N, C-alpha and C positions, 0 to 999 in steps of 0.2 A: 504494500500500500504506500503511495507517495506521501510526502510530507504534508501537502495541501489537503489531501483526502483525510489524512490522519487528524490534522487540526480541525477540519470541518466536522469529522465524526465526534471528536472530543467536545467541540463546541455544542453540537446538537445534543449530545448526551448530557452535557451540563444543563442545557435549557430544559430537557425533559425531567431531569432530576429536580430542578427548581420547581417546575410545574407540579410534579408528583408530590413534592413536599408541601406545596401550597394547598393541594387538594386534601392531603392527609391531615394537614394542620387545621382544616375546617374552613375552606373557602366559603364565603357567604352564599347561602341559597338565595335565589331570586324569587320574589313573590310579588304578585300584583293584587291590590285591593281597589275595587271600584265602588264608588258611592254616588248615588243619585238622590239628592236632597228634595227633589220635586216629587218623589214617590215615597209616600208615608204609609206604613202598615201598623197602626195601633200605637200604643204607649208602652214605655218600659215598665217592667215590674221591679219594685225595690227589693229584690231577693238578697241583696247584700246587707240589708239592715236587720238581719236576724242572726243571733249567736246562741250558743249554749253558755250559760253561767256568767257570773259577774253582774254588775260592776264590782260588787264586793268579793274580793278573793279570799276564800276560806281554805283552811288546811288543818287537819288534826283538831277539829272543833274550835279553831281560832280564826278570827277575821284579821288577815294580815295586811291588806291594802285595799283602798277604795279607788277604783278606776273610773269613777263617774264622769269626771271632766272629759276624759278620752271618749267615753261612750256617748256623751252629748255631742262631741265633735264629729263622731261617726253617724250621729242621728239614728242610733239603734232603736228599732221599733219592736222587736220581738226578743225575749230572753226565755229560753227553755232551761228549766232547772233539772240538772242531772249531774252526778259525780261532783257534788259540792264538798265532799270530804268533811262532814261534820254537821250538815244541815239538810233539810228538805226530806230525806228518806224516812220511810215509815218507822224504822227502828231507832232513828235519832229523835224523831218527834214523839214517838210513843214507845219508849225503851223497854217496857215490861208488858209483853203480850197477854199476861194473865191479869192485868189491871182492868179497871172498869172504863170502857170507852166514853161513858157519859160524864165522867168525873174530870174536871179541869186539872186536878192535881196529877193526873196520869200522864200529862203531856209536858214536853219541854220545847217551847216555841222560840226560845230566846234568840238563838243564832239564825234560825230560819226567818224570824221576824225582821232581823237586820238585813238579811239578803233581799227580802221582798220589798221592804221599805226603800232600799236603795234603787231597786228596779222602778218602783212607783215614782220615785223622785226625778228620774230622767224621762218619765212619760212613756215608758215602754210597756208592752203587753206581756204578761206572764203566761208561759206554757208550763203548768205544774205537772211534772212526771211523778205519778204515784207508784212507788216501788223502791228499788234498791240500786246502789251504785256497783261499779266494778269492785270486786273484793277478792282477797285470797285468804281462806278458801271461799269459793263462790257462794253468794247468797241467792241460791237458785231453787230453793225448795218451795213448792206451792204452800200457801198458808194452810194451817190445819183447820181453821174455821173461816170459810169464805165470808160468811155473813158478818162475823165480828171484824174481820179485816176491812170489809167495806164500810162498816160503821165507823171505824177509826178514820178512814179516808173522808167520810162525810163530815166528821167533826173537824178535821183539818180545813175543809172547805168552809164550814161554819165559822171557824176562827177568823178567816180572811174575808168572808163575805157578809157576816152579820154580827161581828164583834163578840162572838162567843169566847169565853175564857180570856177576857181583856184583850180582844183582838181588834180587827179593823173592818172597814167596809170598803174593801178594794174592788169588790165585784169581779174577782178572777173568773174569767169566762172559760178558758181552755184547760182541760184536764186530760192528760195522756196516761193510759193505764198500762203500767209495767214497762220494761225495756228489753227489747230483743229476745222475746220468748222462743224464737226459732233456733236458738243455739244453746248448748249445754251450759255455757258460762253463766247465763242468766235464768235458765228455766230447765229443770229436769223432769217436768211433767209432760203430759201429752198436749197435742193441739186442743183437744176437747177440754182438758183441764184449764188451759189458759182461757179459752172462750168462756167457760163457766165463770171464772173469776172476773173477766172483763164484763160479762153480762150482769153479774151481781153488783159490781161497783157502779157501772154506768147507770143502771136503773135507779140505784139509791140516790146518786147525785142528781139525775134528771127529775126525780120525783120531788125533790126539795127545790131545785133550781131549774125550771123548765127552759129557761133562757141559756143555760150553760151549754158548752160544746164539749162533748166527750169523744175520744178517738183512740185509735190503735191500728194495727197491732205492734207498731214500732219494730218491724222486722229488720234484722241485720242484713239478710240477703235472699232468703228463701221465698220465692214467689209461689211455690206450692203451698207453703204455710199460709201466705196471704190469701190465696184462693180458698183454701179450706176454712179459714176464719170468716171470710166474707159470706161463704155459703151458709155457715152456721148462723151468722147474724141475720141473713135473709130468711132462713127457715124458721127462726125463733123471734123474728121482729125485734132484734136487739137494738137499743139506741146507738146510733153512730153518726157523728157529725163531720168527722174528717178522717182520712186514712193517712197514717204516718209510717215512714220507712227511712232506712239509712243506706248510705253507699260511700265506700272509700275506693280509691283506685290510684294507679300511676298515670293513667290516661284521662285527662279531664273530659274527653268526649264520652267516656263511660258513664259519667254522671247524667248526661242528657239521655243516653240510651236506656239507662235504668229507669229514669223518670217516665219514659214512654212505655216501657215494659210494664211498669206498675199501673199506669193508666189503662193499658189494654186489659189487664186483669180486672180492674175496677169496672170497666165498661162491660166486659163479658159476664160479670157476676151481678150486674144491675146497680152498681154504685158509682157509675161514671159522673154523676151529677155532684158528687161530694168533692170538697177541696182536697188537693194532694199536698200533704205536709212532709217536706224533706227535713226531718228534725236532727239528723247528723250527716255531715259530709265534710270531706277534706281529702288532701293527698294521703295516700297510704304510706306509712313508714314501716319498712321492713328492718331486719336486724342489722343490715349493712349501713343504713342511713343514720346520720347524726340527728339528734333531736332538733338541732337548729334548722332542719329542713322545713319546719313549720314557720320559721321566722326569717328565712333568707329569701333570696331572689327566686329560688326554685319553687318554694311554696307560694310565693307571691304571684308568679306567672301562672302556676297551676290554678290558683283561685281565680285569677282574672279570666283565663280561658274558659274555665267551668262556668263562671257567671255569664259570660257572653253566650255560650251554648245554651244555657238554661233560659235565656230570654225567648227562645223559640220552643220551649218545653211546656208541658202541662202543669208544672209545679206552681202552686199558689203561694206557699210560704216556705222559706228555707232558713234553717238555723245552723250556721257553721259550728263544727266542733273544733275549737271552742273560742270564746271571745276573751277570756282572761289570761292568766299567766301560767297555767299548768303546762309542764314540759311537753306533754303529748297533745299537740294541737293548738295551744294558746297563741294569741296574737302578740302577747307581751313577753318581755324578758323578765323572768322572775328575779327578785332581789334588786335588780336595777329599776324595774317598773317602767321600762321604756318600750315604746312600740317597735315591733319588728316590721319588716318590709311589707307584708300583706296589709298592715294597717293603712299604708299609703295607697294600695290598690283600692281598698274600700272607700277612701277619700276620693279617689278618681271617679268611682261609680256615683258618689254623691254629686260630683261635678256633672256627670252625665245626666242626672235627674233634672238639671237645669235646662237641658235640651230634651224634653220628655217624649217627643214624637220620634218613633223608630223609623229611620230612613232605610231605603233599599241599600243593601251592602253585600258585595260579593267578594270572595277571596279566602274565606276560612276553609281549613281542611279538617280532617277528623283525627289529627295526631297532635294537636296542641297549639297550632297556629290559628288564631281567631281574631276577628275584627267586628266592630259594631259601630254604628253611627247614629247620631240624633240631631234634631233641629228644634229650636224653640218654637213656641206657638206663634210668636210674632214674626218668626222668620229672620230675626236679627242676630242670631247666634247659632253656631253649629259645633259639633264635636265628633271626633273619631277616637276610639281606643283600639290599639293593635297590640296583641299579646303574643309573644314568641316563647312558648313553653317548649324549649328544645335546646340541645347542646351545641347547635350551630348558630352562628350569626346569620341574620337575614337582611338582605337589601330589598326593601319593600318600595315598590312604585305605587304611590297613592294617587288615584285618579278621581277628581272631584267634578261633579256635574250638578246642575239644577239649583244653584244658589242665586243666580241672577244679579249678583252684586257688581259694582264697577271694578272692584278689586277686592282681594281677600287678604286680610291681615291674619297671620297664623303665629301661634306659640306652641312649641313642642316641649313637653315635660317627660321625664323618664323615671321609672322605678326599675332599678337594675342593681348589679353588685356594688356600684359606687354611689348611686343617687337615690334619693327618697322624694320623688316628685319634683325635683329641681328642673329648671329650664335648661334645655340643651340646644335650642335653636329658635329663632323667630325671624320673621320677614314678611314680605308682601308678594302675593302672586297676582300677576296682571291678568286682565280679562282676556279670555280666548273663546272663540266660537265653540270649540269642542270641550270646553272645561279647562280645569287647571290640573297640574301635576306637581307632586312633591315627593322627594325621595327620603325615606327613613332608613337609617342604618341601625338596626336593632342588634345589640349583643345577644349572646346566648342567655336564655332565661331572663327576659326583660319585658316591660310593658311601656308602650309609648302612648302618651295622651296628647292629642292635637286639638286645640281650641281655635275656632275660626270666627271671625267677625268681619264686617264690611270695612274696607280700608278707606 
């Protein structure tokens, strides 16, 4: 081989090696998101405004920190009470099951009162889960006396709804009966055993409070269990006002798919008219993941993509597990009491509510890249959220149509490994017949928030 050919071969080989290294290093994927603000399909659902637990953080029967100011900032609307570690559960409130349920001295409401007063003070709605927390060994045995257990639950409701036992008149509406009875961890009885408990408690609550809303079965995953439960409710005319269920995954699109699978079962069993309550959801943490996954950019982009997908779902209420500072799921860093990155995603969705009309938006996939767009009712403000839940960077071409403005002023903010909703770009897009274009360079596991107004 001649010298020139040798040098040419070496040069080309070097170029190929550089290109291969670029690809292996994670060259940005190219994505296109198209938005037409002249086409509107309904309004956004505030599904980001529900959480489990807080704003009072409890552990080992102690109230450790009050996150109320942060909860007000997020405009939390729903708080489901579960795994409070010292409050709420039947055995905490009524510690001696041999005691008299009609005697106020049989109850310890002290810490539970503080939890619910804190929720009431921020203007949120309580979903009171009647049952037990995650525990080792499991608290999964069916009550020995269903009627007595139901009577205890009723007196808990009386304490918060009609001031029984020096209580309150909070008029708590939503009562969820038990937690995840489809898995051994929380229930070692049969489906029929659970339905019988549910039916006993639900009837007792509805008899005293016809306006109250009772629901279940709070399944962890088993749709056959849900189907069987709904069949029993239909056959026996059991009171049921909402259907609740849970889902965790590594793929945020699974949250949407589970929502639609639940609704199909509800429709097939004759309960499709009832609200669908997703009372636990989040990224799934396996043994390889650090607990920080719930508070870093991975968890933040997962939640953003899931919330975008859920806008097209049948879910009526969603409560993230969880809102406080518990290591497994919490939005906040325990002991520091500072918000993790998902907090800023929820703030971004509050911003989206200022443009409440859902605009036509194309470009999401089923693997974690998701986009949503909204416009204000006056048409003077618009917004786009793009979430990149993935290990590769994305170069996203954002195509905008239908605003009809002389020019578009834009501001781009980011939630990623380095930023917490800080501005990364701003400028003006000139008027064009075919709309305007903007390029967004999203790092891995990032969420970009684009606000638009007339220039």
